[in-house]
C-alpha positions as CSV (number, residue, x, y, z in Angstrom):
1,M,61.0,-4.6,17.0
2,D,59.0,-6.1,14.2
3,C,56.6,-8.9,14.7
4,P,56.9,-11.3,11.7
5,K,53.4,-12.8,12.3
6,L,51.6,-9.6,11.2
7,Y,50.7,-9.1,7.6
8,R,52.3,-6.0,6.2
9,P,50.8,-4.8,3.0
10,S,53.1,-3.4,0.4
11,V,53.2,0.3,-0.2
12,G,51.5,-0.3,-3.6
13,A,48.6,-2.2,-1.9
14,L,48.0,0.7,0.5
15,K,47.9,3.2,-2.3
16,S,45.2,1.2,-4.1
17,F,43.1,0.9,-0.9
18,D,40.1,3.3,-1.1
19,T,38.2,3.7,2.2
20,E,35.2,5.3,0.4
21,T,34.8,2.3,-1.9
22,V,34.9,-0.1,1.1
23,A,32.4,2.0,3.0
24,Q,30.0,2.0,0.0
25,S,30.3,-1.7,-0.5
26,D,29.6,-2.3,3.3
27,V,26.5,-0.1,3.1
28,T,25.4,-2.0,-0.1
29,I,25.9,-5.3,1.7
30,I,23.9,-4.1,4.7
31,L,21.1,-2.8,2.6
32,K,20.9,-6.1,0.7
33,R,20.7,-8.0,4.0
34,M,17.9,-5.7,5.1
35,E,16.0,-6.2,1.9
36,D,16.3,-9.9,2.3
37,K,15.0,-9.8,5.8
38,I,12.1,-7.6,4.8
39,D,11.3,-10.0,2.0
40,S,11.4,-12.9,4.4
41,I,9.2,-11.1,6.9
42,S,6.7,-10.2,4.1
43,A,6.6,-13.8,3.1
44,D,5.9,-14.9,6.7
45,V,3.1,-12.3,7.1
46,K,1.5,-13.6,3.8
47,K,1.7,-17.2,5.1
48,L,0.1,-16.1,8.4
49,K,-2.7,-14.4,6.6
50,E,-3.3,-17.5,4.5
51,I,-3.3,-19.7,7.6
52,A,-5.8,-17.3,9.4
53,C,-8.1,-17.4,6.3
54,Q,-7.9,-21.2,6.3
55,H,-8.8,-21.3,10.0
56,T,-11.8,-19.0,9.4
57,V,-13.0,-21.1,6.5
58,A,-12.5,-24.3,8.5
59,L,-14.4,-22.9,11.4
60,D,-17.3,-21.9,9.1
61,S,-17.3,-25.5,7.7
62,V,-17.4,-27.0,11.2
63,L,-20.3,-24.7,12.2
64,K,-22.2,-25.6,9.0
65,T,-21.5,-29.3,9.6
66,M,-22.7,-29.1,13.2
67,N,-25.7,-27.0,12.0
68,V,-24.9,-24.4,14.6
69,K,-26.8,-21.2,14.0
70,P,-25.1,-18.1,15.3
71,R,-27.3,-16.5,17.9
72,D,-28.9,-13.2,17.1
73,L,-26.8,-10.6,18.9
74,K,-29.3,-7.9,18.1
75,L,-26.6,-5.3,17.3
76,F,-28.3,-3.6,14.4
77,P,-29.6,-1.1,13.5
78,I,-27.3,1.4,15.2
79,N,-29.2,4.6,15.7
80,S,-26.6,6.9,17.3
81,L,-22.9,7.4,17.7
82,S,-23.3,6.7,21.4
83,Q,-24.8,3.3,20.6
84,L,-21.9,2.6,18.3
85,Q,-19.4,3.6,21.0
86,E,-21.3,1.4,23.4
87,F,-20.9,-1.6,21.1
88,E,-17.1,-0.8,20.9
89,E,-16.9,-0.9,24.7
90,N,-19.0,-4.0,25.1
91,C,-17.7,-6.1,22.1
92,E,-15.5,-8.0,24.5
93,N,-18.7,-9.6,25.9
94,Y,-18.8,-11.7,22.8
95,T,-16.2,-13.9,21.2
96,H,-14.7,-12.6,18.0
97,V,-16.0,-15.7,16.2
98,E,-19.6,-15.0,17.4
99,I,-19.5,-11.5,16.1
100,V,-18.0,-12.4,12.7
101,S,-20.4,-15.4,12.3
102,Y,-23.3,-13.1,13.2
103,I,-22.3,-10.5,10.6
104,K,-21.7,-13.3,7.9
105,Q,-25.1,-14.8,8.6
106,K,-26.9,-11.4,8.7
107,F,-25.2,-9.7,5.8
108,G,-23.4,-12.3,3.7
109,G,-24.3,-12.1,0.1
110,I,-25.8,-8.6,0.0
111,E,-24.3,-5.5,-1.4
112,L,-22.2,-3.4,0.9
113,Y,-24.3,-0.3,0.6
114,K,-27.5,-2.3,1.5
115,M,-25.6,-3.7,4.5
116,L,-24.7,-0.1,5.6
117,Q,-28.4,0.9,5.3
118,A,-29.3,-2.1,7.5
119,I,-26.6,-1.3,10.1
120,F,-27.2,2.4,10.4
121,A,-30.3,4.5,10.8
122,D,-30.6,7.2,8.2
123,T,-30.0,10.0,10.8
124,L,-26.7,8.4,11.8
125,L,-25.7,7.7,8.2
126,A,-25.8,11.4,7.6
127,K,-23.3,12.1,10.4
128,I,-20.6,9.5,9.5
129,N,-18.3,8.4,6.6
130,W,-15.4,6.1,6.2
131,D,-12.5,8.4,6.8
132,G,-14.0,11.3,8.8
133,K,-13.8,13.9,6.1
134,K,-15.9,17.1,6.3
135,G,-16.1,17.0,10.1
136,K,-18.0,13.7,10.2
137,E,-17.2,10.7,12.4
138,A,-14.7,8.3,10.9
139,I,-16.1,4.7,10.9
140,Q,-12.8,3.2,10.0
141,N,-11.6,3.8,13.5
142,F,-14.3,1.5,15.0
143,K,-13.4,-2.1,15.6
144,L,-16.8,-3.1,14.2
145,F,-15.6,-2.0,10.7
146,N,-11.8,-2.2,10.7
147,Y,-11.9,-5.7,12.1
148,F,-15.3,-7.5,12.4
149,I,-16.9,-6.6,9.2
150,Y,-13.7,-6.9,7.3
151,E,-13.1,-10.4,8.7
152,A,-16.7,-11.4,7.9
153,L,-16.6,-10.2,4.3
154,K,-13.0,-10.7,3.4
155,E,-13.8,-13.5,1.0
156,N,-15.2,-10.7,-1.2
157,H,-12.0,-8.6,-1.0
158,S,-8.4,-9.5,-1.7
159,S,-6.9,-6.9,0.7
160,Y,-7.7,-4.3,3.3
161,P,-7.1,-1.4,0.9
162,E,-9.5,-2.9,-1.5
163,F,-12.0,-3.3,1.3
164,E,-11.6,0.4,2.2
165,K,-12.1,1.5,-1.4
166,K,-15.3,-0.6,-1.6
167,M,-16.5,0.7,1.8
168,K,-16.1,4.4,0.7
169,K,-18.1,3.7,-2.5
170,A,-20.7,1.8,-0.4
171,F,-21.1,4.8,2.0
172,H,-21.6,7.1,-1.0
173,K,-24.3,4.8,-2.4
174,A,-26.0,4.3,0.9
175,K,-26.2,8.0,1.6
176,A,-27.5,8.7,-1.9
177,A,-30.2,6.1,-1.4
178,S,-31.0,7.6,2.0
179,Y,-31.3,11.1,0.5
180,R,-33.6,9.8,-2.3
181,R,-35.8,8.0,0.3
182,K,-36.1,11.3,2.3
183,N,-36.9,13.3,-0.8
184,N,-39.5,10.8,-2.0
185,E,-41.1,10.9,1.5
186,K,-41.3,14.7,1.3
187,L,-42.9,14.5,-2.1
188,K,-45.6,12.1,-0.9
189,V,-46.5,14.5,1.9
């Protein structure tokens, strides 16, 4: 019993039907949709970053207009790893805006390597680096650096990878300056 409402392709149409071609075109369509979604998400992330930057700039403007001076949090210099870890544990005692404003006020406009020299004692500077190579402590894992200092100084950097690159160079320069100071002190004695 044949149902007349169903479409019955001709024998020639069935011979020309290639399941592999259909499967490839389906995959291509799905990949294209995924690429479009990724592009859309990337655009949204970029917009969110711009909005966050605008809010930071606006907040700074408001603070300047109100002539509000960030309070001295007395976080620096950091003399030991335990003191740095203590800061990480206690940073929730301050608002993020307070810490970022404090860092901007204290270190805005100076070179990164000089900032590192002001943040860390020479003894600690010898035990750390950005990415933890050569058995040293990785500073990039600490919120102080991967969030607060980046946020405070991001006007000087277009992206986080650029910030990382500059921080690595700054660590190198700061350590070199520290070693020179130590050697000069030894020569004076």
